[in-house]
Short mmCIF file of the C-alpha atoms (twelve columns), coordinates in Angstrom:
data_MODEL
# 
_entry.id   MODEL 
# 
loop_
_atom_site.group_PDB 
_atom_site.id 
_atom_site.type_symbol 
_atom_site.label_atom_id 
_atom_site.label_alt_id 
_atom_site.label_comp_id 
_atom_site.label_asym_id 
_atom_site.label_seq_id 
_atom_site.Cartn_x 
_atom_site.Cartn_y 
_atom_site.Cartn_z 
_atom_site.pdbx_PDB_model_num 
ATOM 1  C CA . UNK A 1  -62.621 17.174 25.919 1 
ATOM 2  C CA . UNK A 2  -63.725 17.391 22.277 1 
ATOM 3  C CA . UNK A 3  -67.166 18.193 20.791 1 
ATOM 4  C CA . UNK A 4  -68.757 16.398 17.880 1 
ATOM 5  C CA . UNK A 5  -69.151 17.885 14.411 1 
ATOM 6  C CA . UNK A 6  -71.949 20.597 14.284 1 
ATOM 7  C CA . UNK A 7  -73.778 18.619 11.609 1 
ATOM 8  C CA . UNK A 8  -73.595 15.479 13.753 1 
ATOM 9  C CA . UNK A 9  -75.299 17.206 16.599 1 
ATOM 10 C CA . UNK A 10 -78.264 18.237 14.446 1 
ATOM 11 C CA . UNK A 11 -78.462 14.791 12.899 1 
ATOM 12 C CA . UNK A 12 -78.663 13.193 16.332 1 
ATOM 13 C CA . UNK A 13 -81.344 15.593 17.438 1 
ATOM 14 C CA . UNK A 14 -83.431 14.592 14.408 1 
ATOM 15 C CA . UNK A 15 -82.810 10.881 14.893 1 
ATOM 16 C CA . UNK A 16 -83.554 10.681 18.661 1 
ATOM 17 C CA . UNK A 17 -87.305 10.784 18.290 1 
ATOM 18 C CA . UNK A 18 -87.070 8.081  15.624 1 
ATOM 19 C CA . UNK A 19 -84.922 5.733  17.709 1 
ATOM 20 C CA . UNK A 20 -87.701 3.159  18.254 1 
ATOM 21 C CA . UNK A 21 -88.503 2.877  14.573 1 
ATOM 22 C CA . UNK A 22 -86.951 0.160  12.504 1 
ATOM 23 C CA . UNK A 23 -84.660 2.025  10.117 1 
ATOM 24 C CA . UNK A 24 -81.414 0.795  8.718  1 
ATOM 25 C CA . UNK A 25 -79.722 3.787  7.195  1 
ATOM 26 C CA . UNK A 26 -80.099 7.585  6.877  1 
ATOM 27 C CA . UNK A 27 -79.358 9.882  3.931  1 
ATOM 28 C CA . UNK A 28 -77.880 13.219 4.965  1 
ATOM 29 C CA . UNK A 29 -76.932 16.341 2.944  1 
ATOM 30 C CA . UNK A 30 -75.112 19.259 4.633  1 
ATOM 31 C CA . UNK A 31 -74.194 22.547 3.178  1 
ATOM 32 C CA . UNK A 32 -70.843 23.840 4.480  1 
ATOM 33 C CA . UNK A 33 -70.343 27.553 3.891  1 
ATOM 34 C CA . UNK A 34 -66.962 28.866 3.024  1 
ATOM 35 C CA . UNK A 35 -66.450 30.227 6.456  1 
ATOM 36 C CA . UNK A 36 -65.913 26.676 7.674  1 
ATOM 37 C CA . UNK A 37 -62.816 26.783 9.937  1 
ATOM 38 C CA . UNK A 38 -59.656 24.842 9.051  1 
ATOM 39 C CA . UNK A 39 -60.427 24.306 5.396  1 
ATOM 40 C CA . UNK A 40 -57.405 25.072 3.228  1 
ATOM 41 C CA . UNK A 41 -58.401 26.672 -0.022 1 
ATOM 42 C CA . UNK A 42 -56.348 25.551 -2.964 1 
ATOM 43 C CA . UNK A 43 -58.019 27.395 -5.643 1 
ATOM 44 C CA . UNK A 44 -61.127 29.418 -6.335 1 
ATOM 45 C CA . UNK A 45 -62.850 26.447 -8.063 1 
ATOM 46 C CA . UNK A 46 -63.250 24.667 -4.687 1 
ATOM 47 C CA . UNK A 47 -66.147 27.096 -3.960 1 
ATOM 48 C CA . UNK A 48 -69.539 27.087 -5.796 1 
ATOM 49 C CA . UNK A 49 -72.089 29.698 -4.587 1 
ATOM 50 C CA . UNK A 50 -70.621 29.936 -1.113 1 
ATOM 51 C CA . UNK A 51 -70.859 26.151 -0.617 1 
ATOM 52 C CA . UNK A 52 -67.997 23.726 -0.252 1 
ATOM 53 C CA . UNK A 53 -68.955 20.731 -2.508 1 
ATOM 54 C CA . UNK A 54 -66.771 18.245 -0.604 1 
ATOM 55 C CA . UNK A 55 -64.721 18.096 2.586  1 
ATOM 56 C CA . UNK A 56 -62.629 15.017 3.024  1 
ATOM 57 C CA . UNK A 57 -63.313 12.591 5.851  1 
ATOM 58 C CA . UNK A 58 -66.692 14.449 6.810  1 
ATOM 59 C CA . UNK A 59 -68.814 11.424 5.854  1 
ATOM 60 C CA . UNK A 60 -66.779 9.062  8.076  1 
ATOM 61 C CA . UNK A 61 -66.579 11.391 10.901 1 
ATOM 62 C CA . UNK A 62 -70.405 12.015 10.898 1 
ATOM 63 C CA . UNK A 63 -71.031 8.329  10.808 1 
ATOM 64 C CA . UNK A 64 -68.671 7.453  13.607 1 
ATOM 65 C CA . UNK A 65 -69.704 10.380 15.882 1 
ATOM 66 C CA . UNK A 66 -73.419 9.682  15.339 1 
ATOM 67 C CA . UNK A 67 -72.907 6.027  16.344 1 
ATOM 68 C CA . UNK A 68 -71.035 7.117  19.475 1 
ATOM 69 C CA . UNK A 69 -73.708 9.636  20.507 1 
ATOM 70 C CA . UNK A 70 -76.537 7.242  19.766 1 
ATOM 71 C CA . UNK A 71 -74.835 4.450  21.747 1 
ATOM 72 C CA . UNK A 72 -74.304 2.109  18.763 1 
ATOM 73 C CA . UNK A 73 -70.612 2.469  18.181 1 
ATOM 74 C CA . UNK A 74 -68.856 -0.988 18.291 1 
ATOM 75 C CA . UNK A 75 -65.260 0.307  18.148 1 
ATOM 76 C CA . UNK A 76 -64.713 -0.499 14.497 1 
ATOM 77 C CA . UNK A 77 -63.833 2.491  12.183 1 
# 
């Protein structure tokens, strides 16, 4: 059994009370600290003030996982 991304869990908690409202999209910003597990540091410039500016595939993963949790995933990735 796997668990969703920690950012996805918080996003879903914020969206649940808004479920009945007519919204089409959501803008999300997360701050991933350098302690994030599994990230391979290539060089020191990947870090800016203890925040990772970009982690590949995170946007797609948050979108898919949120749709699954909210019961709106249609199987397309």
